[in-house]
C-alpha positions as CSV (number, residue, x, y, z in Angstrom):
1,M,-165.7,-13.0,38.8
2,E,-162.8,-15.2,37.7
3,L,-163.3,-16.8,34.4
4,D,-162.8,-20.4,35.7
5,E,-164.9,-22.2,33.0
6,E,-163.6,-23.1,29.5
7,F,-165.5,-23.9,26.3
8,S,-163.8,-25.0,23.1
9,V,-165.2,-23.7,19.8
10,D,-163.5,-24.5,16.5
11,G,-160.2,-24.8,18.2
12,H,-160.5,-21.6,20.3
13,R,-160.4,-22.0,24.1
14,V,-162.9,-19.5,25.5
15,R,-162.8,-18.7,29.2
16,W,-166.1,-17.7,30.8
17,A,-167.9,-17.5,34.2
18,A,-171.5,-17.2,35.4
19,C,-173.1,-16.3,38.7
20,G,-176.4,-15.2,40.1
21,S,-179.9,-16.5,39.3
22,G,-182.8,-15.1,37.3
23,P,-183.1,-14.0,33.6
24,P,-179.8,-14.5,31.8
25,V,-177.6,-11.5,30.8
26,V,-174.5,-12.0,28.6
27,F,-171.9,-9.3,28.4
28,C,-169.7,-8.8,25.3
29,H,-166.5,-6.8,25.6
30,G,-164.7,-4.9,22.8
31,T,-161.2,-4.3,21.7
32,P,-158.6,-4.0,23.2
33,W,-160.5,-4.8,26.3
34,S,-161.7,-7.9,28.1
35,S,-164.6,-9.0,30.3
36,R,-162.9,-7.3,33.3
37,L,-164.4,-4.0,32.0
38,W,-167.9,-5.4,32.5
39,A,-167.2,-7.2,35.8
40,P,-168.5,-4.5,38.3
41,I,-171.7,-4.0,36.4
42,A,-172.2,-7.8,36.1
43,A,-171.7,-8.1,39.9
44,A,-174.3,-5.4,40.5
45,L,-176.9,-7.4,38.5
46,A,-176.1,-10.8,39.9
47,S,-178.6,-10.5,42.7
48,S,-181.5,-10.5,40.2
49,H,-180.0,-12.1,37.0
50,R,-177.8,-14.9,35.8
51,V,-174.9,-13.0,34.5
52,V,-172.3,-14.4,32.1
53,L,-168.9,-13.0,31.3
54,W,-166.6,-14.3,28.6
55,D,-163.3,-13.3,26.9
56,M,-163.3,-13.4,23.1
57,P,-160.6,-15.6,21.5
58,G,-157.4,-13.5,21.4
59,Y,-158.4,-11.4,24.4
60,G,-158.1,-11.5,28.2
61,V,-157.5,-15.0,29.5
62,S,-158.9,-16.9,26.5
63,S,-156.5,-18.5,24.0
64,K,-154.4,-16.1,22.0
65,S,-155.8,-17.4,18.7
66,A,-154.3,-16.7,15.3
67,E,-157.7,-15.9,13.8
68,V,-159.7,-13.2,15.7
69,S,-161.7,-11.5,13.1
70,L,-165.3,-10.3,13.6
71,G,-166.4,-13.2,11.4
72,V,-164.8,-15.7,13.9
73,Q,-166.1,-13.9,17.0
74,G,-169.7,-13.8,15.8
75,R,-169.6,-17.6,15.2
76,V,-168.0,-18.2,18.6
77,L,-170.7,-16.2,20.4
78,A,-173.5,-18.1,18.7
79,A,-171.8,-21.4,19.5
80,L,-171.3,-20.3,23.2
81,L,-175.0,-19.4,23.5
82,D,-176.0,-22.8,22.2
83,G,-173.5,-24.6,24.4
84,W,-174.4,-22.7,27.6
85,R,-178.0,-23.9,27.3
86,L,-179.4,-21.0,29.1
87,D,-183.0,-21.3,30.4
88,D,-184.2,-18.4,28.2
89,P,-182.8,-16.2,25.4
90,P,-180.4,-13.8,27.2
91,H,-180.4,-10.1,27.4
92,V,-177.1,-9.2,25.6
93,V,-175.1,-6.1,26.6
94,A,-172.3,-5.3,24.2
95,H,-169.5,-2.6,24.0
96,D,-167.3,-1.5,21.1
97,Y,-166.3,-4.4,18.9
98,G,-168.6,-6.6,20.9
99,G,-171.5,-4.8,19.4
100,A,-170.6,-6.0,15.9
101,V,-170.0,-9.5,17.4
102,A,-173.5,-9.6,19.0
103,L,-175.1,-8.2,15.9
104,R,-173.5,-10.8,13.7
105,A,-174.3,-13.6,16.0
106,H,-178.0,-12.6,15.8
107,L,-178.4,-11.5,12.2
108,V,-176.0,-14.0,10.5
109,H,-176.0,-17.0,12.9
110,G,-179.6,-16.8,14.2
111,A,-178.8,-16.4,18.0
112,A,-181.9,-15.4,19.9
113,Y,-181.9,-12.5,22.4
114,A,-184.4,-11.1,24.8
115,S,-183.0,-7.7,24.3
116,L,-179.9,-6.0,23.0
117,T,-178.1,-3.1,24.7
118,L,-175.4,-1.5,22.5
119,V,-172.9,0.7,24.2
120,D,-170.5,2.9,22.1
121,V,-170.4,0.1,19.5
122,V,-168.6,-0.7,16.3
123,A,-171.6,-1.0,13.9
124,L,-171.5,1.6,11.2
125,A,-169.0,2.5,8.5
126,P,-166.6,4.1,8.5
127,W,-164.7,2.8,11.5
128,G,-161.0,2.1,12.2
129,S,-158.6,4.9,13.0
130,E,-155.4,6.0,11.3
131,F,-153.6,3.9,13.9
132,F,-155.5,0.8,12.8
133,R,-154.6,1.4,9.2
134,L,-150.9,2.0,10.2
135,V,-150.8,-1.3,12.1
136,R,-152.5,-3.3,9.3
137,E,-149.8,-2.0,6.9
138,N,-146.9,-2.6,9.3
139,A,-148.0,-5.4,11.6
140,A,-144.7,-7.2,11.7
141,A,-142.8,-4.0,12.5
142,F,-145.1,-3.2,15.4
143,A,-145.0,-6.8,16.7
144,A,-141.2,-6.4,16.9
145,L,-141.1,-3.2,19.0
146,P,-139.0,-3.3,22.1
147,D,-141.0,-4.1,25.2
148,P,-140.8,-0.6,26.8
149,L,-141.9,1.1,23.6
150,H,-144.7,-1.3,23.1
151,E,-146.0,-0.8,26.6
152,A,-145.8,3.0,26.3
153,L,-147.8,2.8,23.1
154,V,-150.5,0.6,24.6
155,R,-150.8,2.8,27.6
156,A,-151.2,5.9,25.5
157,Y,-153.7,4.3,23.2
158,I,-155.8,3.1,26.1
159,R,-155.7,6.4,27.9
160,G,-157.1,8.0,24.8
161,A,-160.4,6.0,25.2
162,A,-161.3,7.7,28.5
163,F,-162.7,11.1,29.1
164,R,-161.5,11.2,32.7
165,P,-158.0,10.3,33.8
166,L,-157.8,6.5,34.4
167,R,-156.9,5.3,37.9
168,P,-153.5,3.5,37.8
169,D,-155.1,0.2,38.9
170,D,-157.7,0.3,36.1
171,E,-155.1,1.2,33.5
172,D,-152.9,-1.7,34.6
173,V,-155.8,-4.2,34.3
174,L,-156.5,-3.0,30.8
175,V,-152.8,-3.0,29.7
176,R,-151.6,-6.2,31.3
177,P,-153.0,-8.8,28.8
178,W,-151.1,-7.1,26.0
179,L,-147.6,-7.3,27.5
180,G,-145.0,-10.0,27.0
181,E,-144.3,-11.8,23.8
182,S,-147.7,-13.4,23.3
183,G,-149.6,-10.4,24.5
184,Q,-147.7,-8.0,22.2
185,A,-148.3,-10.3,19.1
186,A,-152.0,-10.6,20.0
187,F,-152.4,-6.8,20.4
188,Y,-151.3,-6.1,16.9
189,R,-153.0,-9.2,15.5
190,Q,-156.5,-8.1,16.6
191,I,-156.0,-4.7,15.1
192,A,-154.6,-6.0,11.8
193,Q,-157.7,-8.3,11.5
194,A,-160.2,-5.6,12.2
195,D,-162.0,-5.5,8.8
196,Q,-165.0,-3.2,8.1
197,R,-166.4,-5.7,5.6
198,F,-167.9,-7.7,8.5
199,T,-170.1,-4.7,9.5
200,D,-170.7,-3.7,5.9
201,E,-172.3,-7.2,5.4
202,I,-174.9,-6.6,8.2
203,E,-175.4,-2.8,8.2
204,P,-178.2,-3.0,5.6
205,R,-180.0,-5.5,7.8
206,Y,-180.3,-3.4,11.0
207,G,-183.9,-2.6,10.0
208,E,-184.7,-6.4,10.5
209,L,-184.0,-6.2,14.2
210,D,-187.2,-7.2,16.0
211,L,-186.4,-7.0,19.7
212,P,-186.0,-4.3,22.3
213,V,-182.8,-2.4,21.5
214,R,-181.2,0.2,23.7
215,I,-178.3,2.4,22.5
216,V,-176.1,4.0,25.1
217,W,-173.3,6.4,24.1
218,G,-170.8,8.7,25.9
219,T,-171.1,12.2,24.6
220,E,-167.3,12.6,24.7
221,D,-166.4,9.4,22.9
222,T,-163.5,10.3,20.5
223,W,-163.0,6.8,19.3
224,I,-166.5,6.4,17.9
225,P,-168.1,9.8,17.9
226,V,-171.7,10.4,19.1
227,D,-173.0,11.0,15.7
228,R,-172.9,7.2,15.2
229,A,-175.3,6.8,18.0
230,H,-177.9,9.0,16.3
231,R,-177.3,7.1,13.0
232,L,-177.6,3.7,14.6
233,A,-180.8,4.7,16.5
234,A,-182.3,5.8,13.2
235,A,-181.4,2.5,11.5
236,I,-183.0,0.2,14.1
237,P,-186.8,0.3,14.4
238,G,-187.9,1.3,17.9
239,A,-184.4,1.7,19.3
240,E,-184.1,3.8,22.5
241,L,-181.1,6.2,22.5
242,H,-179.5,7.3,25.8
243,L,-176.6,9.8,25.8
244,V,-174.3,9.9,28.8
245,P,-172.6,13.2,29.4
246,E,-169.0,13.5,30.4
247,A,-168.2,10.0,29.3
248,G,-165.9,8.8,26.6
249,H,-165.4,5.4,24.9
250,L,-164.5,3.8,28.3
251,I,-167.9,4.6,29.6
252,Q,-167.7,1.8,32.1
253,L,-165.0,3.8,33.9
254,D,-166.1,7.3,33.1
255,A,-169.7,6.9,34.2
256,P,-170.2,3.6,36.0
257,E,-173.3,4.6,38.0
258,A,-175.1,6.0,35.0
259,L,-174.2,3.0,32.8
260,T,-175.2,0.5,35.5
261,A,-178.6,2.1,35.9
262,L,-179.1,2.1,32.1
263,V,-178.1,-1.6,31.7
264,A,-180.2,-2.6,34.8
265,S,-183.3,-1.0,33.5
266,A,-182.8,-2.4,30.0
267,V,-182.5,-6.0,31.2
268,S,-185.4,-5.5,33.5
269,G,-187.7,-4.3,30.7
270,T,-188.0,-0.8,32.1
271,S,-188.1,1.9,29.5
272,R,-186.3,4.4,31.6
273,P,-183.6,4.0,34.3
274,P,-184.6,4.9,37.9
275,G,-183.8,8.3,39.2
């Protein structure tokens, strides 16, 4: 799916696309990813659902905005859902940073969902690695790295999110948006603006969630360890927890078949995936 539609929200140009027919499903990507990570799973669901992909401001093919905090992204998602005028409240499927975005859109901005599937998400303190802290303290220096050093750093960083070795084509898709002058600046900008206060604000409210919630986590996630999955499931009334073995943070690439089955059953209202 090429993101051939554009929606403007508070000065941000957001690229998006939709296909298929049926109950709507909106996918939210994380950082430093884009909607491309969800595209194969969205395609698999398009025969029975209206699937929507979008790139957050600052990511993928959306505008490389100067302000890309979680506060901004939650407002943007709520505005998009209003502007898309979907026939029914969507099933929302979110990964990584996108989990916090989806939670903020719902809890802070009142966006209505049919269900929420949270996949290896940023939702609980503490989060943010030593690398994040280093970038926040030295953002200008990182933005000035020579191109070859920057590319090597981004590739090493992205490889660390997967449990299995990445295929070269997959790695290139994930790395490409962050290359070049604007891509390099955007890469360090989104890290520098990653602020835990935006999840601290909503974490005490997870008990208010009153909709079907499925939590999916790779057991080998080193970016957001699996203990967070158990903590999050305990914080959300009635949440289902599904652990996926031999999958890291890039669960879409480590275990695509298992994740597709879990997402498909979640958006179809089935308590357990087939098989």
